[in-house]
NUMIGU-893869 format. One record per atom (N, C-alpha, C): residue in three letters; z, x, y. Coordinates in steps of 0.05 Angstrom, whole numbers, plus 5000, padded with zeros to 4 digits. Layout:
N
alaZXY...
! end
This chain:
432
met500050174976met500050005000met500050185025lys498450105045lys498250265069lys500850255084gln501650485095gln504050505111gln503350515141ile504950375157ile504750375187ile507350475198gly507250695212gly509750815223gly510550695250val513150655254val514250545278val516150735291gly515950765317gly517750925333gly519150755353leu521850775355leu523450605372leu524550765396leu524150665420leu525250785444leu527350595455gly529850685453gly532050515462gly533650405439phe536150515435phe537750445412phe540250295421gly539850095438gly542149935448gly542649695429thr543549475441thr544249245424thr541849135409val539649085424val537348975411val536049185393gly535949435402gly534849645386gly536149665359ala538849645359ala540349655334ala539649425316gly539149185328gly538348955313gly535548995300val533749125315val531149175304val531249375281val532849585284val533249785263val534349645238asp536349485242asp537649335219asp535549155205gly534049005221gly532148825209gly529848965195leu528749175207leu526549315195leu527449445168cys529849555168cys530749685143cys531549485122arg532949275130arg533949085111arg531648915099asn529648855115asn527548665106asn524848805102arg524949065098arg522449215094arg520849105071glu522149045049glu520648955025glu519448685030val520948495041val519748225045val517548235066met517748415086met515548445105met513048545092ser513348745074ser510948855061ser509648645043gln511248475031gln510048255014gln508448065031arg509547995055arg508247805072arg505747915087leu506048165094leu503948285111leu501748435096gly502448525071gly500548685056gly500448965066val502449055081val502549325092val505549405094asp506149655090asp508849755090asp509549855118val511449715132val512249795158val514749975156val514450225166val516550425162val517550525189leu520150495193leu521450605217leu521750905213arg520451065230arg520351355226arg522251505246lys522351425271lys523951565290lys525151375311ile527451455322ile528751305343ile529451505365ala528951425390ala529651595413ala531651455431asp533751595438asp535751485457asp537251725468leu538051705494leu539651925506leu542351955492asp543451745481asp545951755467asp545351775437thr545852005426thr545252055397thr547752065380thr550051985392thr552552015377thr554051755372ser553651555389ser555251305386ser554451155361asp556451015350asp556050855326asp555050575334arg552650505325arg551450245331arg551850045309gly553250125288gly553749935266gly551549925246val549450095249val547250115229val546850405222lys546250455197lys545850735188lys542950805190val542451055200val539751155201val539651425186ala537351495176ala537051745160ala537551985178pro538552205167pro538952445183pro536352545194gly536452615220gly534052715234gly532252505246met532952245241met531352035252met531851995282leu534352035290leu535151985318leu534752225335thr533452205358thr532952425376thr533252335405ser533652525423ser533752455451ser531052505465asp529052595450asp526452665460asp524452435455ala524152265475ala522352035471ala519452115467met518552325481met515752415479met515152515451ser517152625437ser516552715410ser516152475391val517352245398val516852005382val514051895388ile513351885414ile510751785422ile508451935410his508752205408his506552375400his506752445370asp508552325355asp508752375327asp506252255313pro504652415299pro502152315287pro502652115264glu505052095254glu505651895233glu506551625244ile506651605271ile507551355284ile505151225297gln504650975291gln502450825303gln503350605322ile505950525320ile506950315338ile509450415352ile509450395378ile511850465394ile513150215404val515750195400val517349965409val519150055432glu518649945456glu520250015480glu522349815485leu524849895483leu527149725488leu529149855507ile528050015526ile529750165545ile530449985568gly528449825578gly528849665601gly528249815627gly528449665650gly527849795675gly524849835679thr524149965702thr521349995708thr520550285714thr522250475707thr521550755714thr520750905689val522651005673val521951155649val520550975629ser521250725628ser519950545609ser516950525615arg516250505640arg513450485648arg511950745640thr513250975645thr512051225638thr511551245608phe513551165593phe513251195563phe511150995552ile511150755562ile509150555552ile506350645559leu505850735583leu503150825590leu502351075574glu504351255570glu503751495553glu503051415525ala504451215514ala503851125487ala501050995486leu500550825504leu497950685504leu495650885508asn495951065526asn493851265531asn493651475509ser495651475491ser495551655467ser494451495443gly493551255447gly492451105425gly494450955408lys496950925418lys498950785403lys499250495413ser499550305395ser500150035403ser503050015410val503749815427val506449795438val507549515435val510049505429val511649255430val513849295451thr514149105469thr516249125489thr517548855494ala520048865503ala521448615511ala522048625541asn520648805556asn521348875583asn519948685603lys521348465609lys520248255626lys519848355655lys521748515665lys521548605693lys519048795696leu518748965677leu516449155678leu513849005677leu513648805659leu511148655656leu510548485681ala512648375693ala512348205717ala511348375740glu512348625742glu511648795765glu509248975761tyr508849065736tyr506749255730tyr504949165707gly504948905701gly503548815678gly500548875678gln499248845701gln496348885702gln495649175694glu497249365704glu496749645698glu497049695668ile499149575656ile499649615628ile497549475610phe496749235617phe494749095601phe492049225603asp491449325627asp488949475631asp488849725613ala491149865612ala491250115595ala490950045566ala492149825557ala491849745529ala488849685523glu487549535540glu484749475535glu482949725536lys483449895556lys481850135559lys482050305533asn484450315521asn484850495498asn484550345472arg483750085473arg483249925449arg485649915430val487949875442val490449845426val491849585435asp493849515419asp495249265423asp497649295441ile498349085457ile500849065471ile501948795466tyr504248785453tyr505548525446tyr508248515461phe508948275470phe511348245487phe512747975482gly512847885458gly513947625451gly516847595460ala518447805459ala521247785465ala521847815495ser519747835512ser520247865541ser521047595553val520447375541val521147105551val522346945528gly524846855531gly525946675512gly527246795488gly527547055486gly528947175463gly527647105437gly528946935422gly527946855396gly526146615396ile525546505420ile523746275422ile520846375423pro519046265407pro516346375405pro514446275427ile515346255452ile513746145473ile511346315479ile511646575478ile509346755483ile507146705462arg507946695438arg506046655416arg504646375419val506246185427val505145915431val502845915452leu503346055474leu501246065495leu498846235488arg499446455473arg497246635465arg495546515443glu496846355425glu495446275401glu495545965397gly497845855394gly498145575386gly496745385405leu496945435432leu495745255451leu493345385465ala492145575451ala489845715463ala487545525469gly487345295456gly485145105460gly485744905482asn488044935495asn488944735516asn488644855544glu487944675562glu488444735591glu491444675596ile492844875604ile495744845609ile496144715636glu497344475636glu497644335661glu500344395674thr502544405659thr505144465670thr506744625649ile508544785660ile510644915644ile513244885659his515344785647his517944775659his519944915640gly521345105650gly523045265632gly525845305642ile527845285624ile530545375629ile530645645614leu530545865629leu529846125618leu532046335622asn534346245632asn536546435635asn539146315624gly540146425603gly542546315590gly545046335607thr545246545623thr547646585640thr547846345659cys545646295673cys545646075693cys546145805679asn544945765656asn545245505642asn548145465633tyr549445685624tyr552245675616tyr553945595640ile553445725663ile554945665687ile554645375696leu552145285697leu551645005706leu552844805686thr552744865661thr553944675641thr556944645645arg558244875649arg561144855653arg561944735680met560344785701met560844665727met560744355724glu558844265709glu558643965706glu560843855688asn561243985665asn563143875646asn566043895655glu566744105670glu569544155677glu570144115706gly568044065722gly568444045751gly569444305763ala568844525751ala569744785760ala567944895782ala569145075798ala567545205820ala565845425808phe563645485823phe561745685814phe563145955808asp564746055827asp565946315824asp567746335799glu569146115794glu570946105771glu569446115745val567245975743val565645975719val564146235715leu563246355737leu561946615735leu563746825724lys566346815733lys568247005722lys568646965692ala568746715684ala569046645655ala566646745640ala564246715651ala561846815638ala561847115635gln562847255655gln563047545653gln565047625632asp567347485631asp569347545611asp568347495582ala566547295580ala565547225553ala563147395546gly562247565564gly559947735558gly557247605563tyr557247375575tyr554747235581tyr553447325607ala555047445625ala554147535651ala554847825654glu553047975668glu553548255674glu555648285695ala556748525697ala558748585718ala557448535746asn554848615748asn553248545772asn551248335763pro551848075768pro550247855757pro547947775774ser547247925795ser545347825815ser542647765803leu541647935784leu539047885773leu538847605760asp541047525748asp541147255735asp541547035756ile543747045770ile544546815787ile542846785812asp541446995820asp539646965843asp536846895835gly536446855809gly533946735800gly531746935792phe532147195796phe529947375792phe529247425763asp531247415745asp530747435717asp528847205708thr529446965717thr527746735711thr524946775724ala524846885748ala522246925761ala520547115745his521647335735his520147525719his518847375695lys520447205682lys519447065659lys517346855667ala517746725690ala515746535699ala513146665705val513146905716val510647045722val509147105696ile510547185675ile509247245650ile508046985638leu509546765638leu508446515627leu506046415643ala506246435670ala503946345686ala501546515682ser501946775679ser499746965675ser498346905648leu499946845628leu498846775602leu497346515603ala498446315616ala497346045617ala494646045631tyr494346215652tyr491946195669tyr490246435669gly490946645653gly489046865648gly488747065670phe490747095687phe490647305707phe493547385714his493847625725his496547715732his497447585758val499647435756val500747295779val502647485794pro502147535819pro503947715834pro506747605838leu508747765832leu511447675834leu512247595862asn511047735882asn511847685910asn510747425920glu509147285904glu508147025913glu509746795901val511946855888val513646655876val516146605893arg516546355902arg519046285916arg521346275896val523446425901val525646445883val528246355896glu529646165885glu532246075894glu534146085870gly536446205873gly538346215851gly540546005854ile542746045839ile544845845839ile547445945853arg547246185865arg549646305877arg551046125896asn549545975912asn550745805933asn551045515925leu550645455900leu550845175890leu553845095890glu554344855901glu557044755903glu557544535881gly559944535872gly560644345851gly560244055860ile560543995886ile560243725895ile557443625891asp555443805893asp552643725888asp552143675859val553443835841val553243785813val554343505807lys556543435820lys557843175816lys556042945826tyr555042975850tyr553342765862tyr550742735846ala549542955837ala547142935821ala547642775796lys549942815783lys550642665759lys550942365765glu552042305788glu552342025796glu549641885799phe547642035807phe544941925810phe543341925783gly544642045762gly543242045736gly541742305731tyr542642525743tyr541242785740tyr543243005731arg542143205719arg543543465715arg542043675732ile543543875741ile542344095756ile541844325736lys539344415735lys538544645719lys537044845737leu537345105730leu535645295743leu533045295728leu530945205742leu528445145729leu526145325739ala524645435720ala522045555727ala520045325726ala518545285747ala516545065748ala513845185754ile511945125736ile509245225738ile507344985734arg505444965753arg503644735751arg500844805761arg498844705747arg496144745756arg495244485770asp494044525794asp492844305809asp490044385817gly488044315800gly485344395806gly485044695803asp484244825825asp483945115824asp486345265837glu488545115840glu490945235852glu493245225832ile494945425833ile497245455815ile499745445832glu501645275824glu504245265836glu506245405818ile507945575829ile509945715813ile512345765830gly514745695819gly517245745834gly519645725815val521845825825val524445815810val526445695829his527745475820his529545335838his531745185822pro534145155833pro536044965822pro534744685825thr534544535803thr533044285803thr534544065790leu534443825802leu535543585789leu533643485768val534643475743val533143385720val534343125710ser532742915707ser533742655697ser535142685670met537342545667met538842545642met537042455618asn534942305624asn533142215603asn531042425595his530842645611his528842845605his529943035583met528243125565met529143295543met530443555553leu529543665575leu530743915585leu533643875594ala534443625601ala537143575610ala539143625588ser538343605563ser540143645540ser540443935531val539144115546val539344405539val541744515554asn543744585539asn546344665552asn547244945543asp549345025556asp550645285550asp548645515552val548645695533val546945935536val544145895525phe543545655517phe540845605505phe538645595526asn536245665517asn533845655533asn531945445522ala530045365539ala527945185529ala525545205548ala523245155537ala520745135553ala519244895544met518444725564met516744495558met513944555569val511944535552val509244595560val507644335557his506044265577his504244035575his501344135576gly500044105553gly497144165551gly495443915552asp492943955560asp491243715563asp490643585536leu490743735514leu490343625487leu493043575473ser494943755476ser497443735460ser499343535472gly499143485498gly501343335512gly503743505514asp506143385515asp508643545518asp509443665491thr510143925492thr511344055469thr513744205480leu515844215464leu518444345472leu519144565453tyr520144785465tyr520845025449tyr523745095458tyr525545105438tyr528445115444tyr529745325426gly531745465437gly533345645421gly534845835438arg535846045425arg537446245440arg535546435454gly535946465480gly534146625497gly534846915498ala537046995486ala537847275487ala539647335463gly540647575461gly542347655439gly540947835419arg542547985405arg541548195387arg539648075366ala540547885350ala539047795327ala536547635336pro536747435354pro534347285361pro532147455374thr532947635392thr531047805405thr529748005385ala531448125368ala530448305348ala528448165329ser528947915323ser527147765305ser524347745317thr524247695343thr521647675357thr520247945358val521848155364val520648425366val519448495338ile520948445317ile519948515290ile517548345284gly517448095292gly515047935288gly512648055302asp512948165326asp510748295340asp509948555326ile511848705316ile511248945300ile509548865276gly510348655262gly508848565239gly505948485246asp505548345268asp502848265276asp501148515282ile502248705296ile500648945302ile500049105276ala502049115258ala501649255233ala499349125217arg499248865217arg497048725203arg494348785217asn494348785244asn491948855258asn490949135251leu492849325251leu492049595244leu491049625216ser492249475198ser491449495170ser488649395165thr487849205182thr485049095179thr483049235198gly484149395216gly482349535235gly481349355257ile482849135263ile481948945284ile484148905304pro484449085324pro486449035345pro485648805363arg487648675374arg487048445392arg486948535421tyr488048765427tyr488248865455tyr489948675471ser489248635497ser490948485514ser489448275530arg487348165518arg485647985533arg486947725542ala489347675532ala490747435541ala491447435571ile491747675582ile492247705611ile490447925621asn488647845638asn486748045650asn485847955677thr483648045686thr482647975713thr480447775712val479847655688val477647465686val477947235705asn480347125707asn480646885724asn481946945751ser482047195759ser483447275784ser482247145808thr479647085808thr478346955831thr478046655827lys478646555803lys478346275797lys480546105809phe483046215809phe485346075818phe486546195844arg487846025859arg489346105882arg492246035878ile494046215884ile496946145883ile497645995908arg498545745904arg499145575927arg501545675942asn501245685968asn503545765985asn505945585980ala508345705979ala510745555972ala511245325991asp510545346017asp510945126035asp509044896030glu506844946016glu504944736010glu505644575985ile507444685968ile508144555943ile509844305949ser509044085936ser510443835940ser512343775917ser514443635924ser516543565905ser518143325915lys519643195898lys521743025907lys524143205913phe525943105931phe528143275939phe530743115939tyr532943275936tyr535643185940tyr536643325965val537743165984val538743276009val541543186014arg543443366019arg546143286026arg546743396054leu547643216072leu548343286099leu551143196106met552543356121met555143286132met554643156160val554942896161val553942736184val556242636201arg555842656228arg557842556247arg558242256243asp560742176240asp561341896233asp561441736259arg558941666269arg558741496293arg556141336291ala556041126308ala553640956308ala551241116317gly549041076303gly546441196311gly545841446296ser547741566281ser547241816267ser545041776245leu545341556230leu543341506209leu540541476221gly540341346244gly537741306256gly536441566264ile538041746275ile536942016283ile535742156258met537142136236met536142276212met533642146201thr533741876198thr531441746187thr528941776204asn529341776231asn527141826249asn525942096245ala527642296241ala526642576237ala525042596211phe526142466190phe524642466164phe521942326167gly521942096180gly519441946183gly517442096200lys518342226221lys516642386239lys515042596224his516342706203his515042926188his513942836161gly513742566158gly512342466134gly514042466109val516642476112val518442476088val519542196084ser518942076061ser519741806055ser522241806038ile524241656046ile526841636032ile526741426010arg527541495985arg527541295964arg530341205957ala532441355965ala535141275960ala536941425980ala539141295988ala541041426006ala543741306000thr545841476002thr548541375998thr550541546014gln552541406025gln554641546040gln556941586021lys557941826019lys560141886001lys562841876016glu564941926001glu567641916014glu567942146034thr569542086055thr570042286075thr571242536064asp570142766073asp571143026064asp573243116084glu575743166074glu577943246091glu577443506105glu575643676094glu575043936106glu573543896132phe572143666135phe570543616159phe571343356171pro573643336185pro574543086197pro572442996218gly571942726217gly569942616235gly567142626224tyr566742736200tyr564142746187tyr564242636159val562042536150val561942426122val559442546108pro559742596082pro557342686067pro555442456062val552842506068val550742306063val548642446045val547942316024val546042426005val543442256005phe541242396007phe538542266006phe537042365982leu535542185969leu533442265950leu530842185963thr528942365964thr526342305977thr524142255956his522042125966his519542125951his518242395954arg516042445940arg514742705941arg513942775969ala514543025976ala513843136003ala513343436000thr511943556018thr511643846017thr514143986026his514544226017his516844376026his516844426056ala514444466067ala514244496096ala515144256111ala514444016101ala515243766115ala518243726114ile519443766091ile522343716088ile523943916105thr523044166105thr524544366121thr524144316151ala521844226159ala521444156187ala523243926196ala523443726179ala525243496185ala528143586186leu529043756168leu531743846168leu532344036192ala530344186200ala530644356223ala531144186248glu529643966250glu530043786274glu532743656273ile533643566249ile536243446246ile538443656253thr538143896245thr540044106250thr540344166280arg538044146294arg538144206323arg539643986339ser539843746327ser541443536340ser544343596335asp546043426346asp548943466342asp550043276321val548243176303val549042976285val550243086259ile549843346253ile551043466230ile552443716238asn554343816221asn555844046229asn555944266207ala554144246187ala553944446166ala551044466158glu550344686145glu547644726136glu546944516115pro544544396117pro543744206097pro543544326070val544044176049val543644256022val541044126012leu539244296003leu536544195995leu536044295967leu535544105948leu534944165920leu532444005912arg530944125894arg528543985884arg529343785861val527643585857val528043395836val525543405818leu525943445792leu523743455773leu522543175771
! end
């Protein structure tokens, strides 16, 4: 049976899971693939720590280039993370004729076009199934399962840390800072959680999904990103009273030759399937013109789920190499780069949730509704809540709007803010 050698760069949590899976399931993989996948070398700066898995003497090295250039290795697995040395190593591997598996969402979101171009130029494979959704096969779905569909929308809960925080804020009525600390103590959030809670981790994943769906590299700087750092428990409570849950949502939509893409805290109806995705779980709902709605759900991170997807990618490349038919990276290229336009964030329309602290006097409501009407924002529901003792003389008023552009709603709120009818910054959230 033909052997395919694998070299691993990065021996952290996921790397250890990949090593364990490749070694433990080598026989079953060979039976399924018709090729023997052999882990030959591992590179990591730390060559002494115990990862809980045994490796053969001499397999572990601190010299990544020696792994990349080993003639007995055909597949390089990059699990280092970041965008500096990982980029260097991946490009070196591709330019040396080695196929690559990576889970590096940030690198692909920022430098994907360069990496995909290098893979195609050198006629080698680049697989990245674990870059979005951990153990959820959403990348494979877009590359293969729904390849015959025009993708109309993708909505994703793609960050387990944020979903855990939002779930506990709703269920326990706890404040954001309190739940964030609990998430850090439980190991769900990093000591510096900004990448997660400010929405950029989700944005990296959204860029990859949009690029796959529409066949060109979507620039990260064209994505409006809002996180959950400033979300208040009172809005989680009010949303629930209206029949919604708040989720940090990646929203991708095609409208003719324009693509909308953004990351926002979003009110999701309790009746929507995504509303039932709680705690650290992830999900992506894809609507294709032929398939209709399909939902993909599971653990979006963690050693075993992510390693499972990485090993699946290794298996696919091994099969390609055994038959001599690499797929390259044609799923994302420049073919459609002039076909679509990324819609400016201010032009994107949505329904909105608005909370205002309003002066408790006659005429206040009229000033607000006039401002909304002037800018073409139609109100579909409004309610006055109980007086907030923190703001004597003011009452919270919550509006739900019909669909409006972001530019229109922000213009209306700017006019309301310039008046003396409110005394705090408006809270503005999207509604799915």
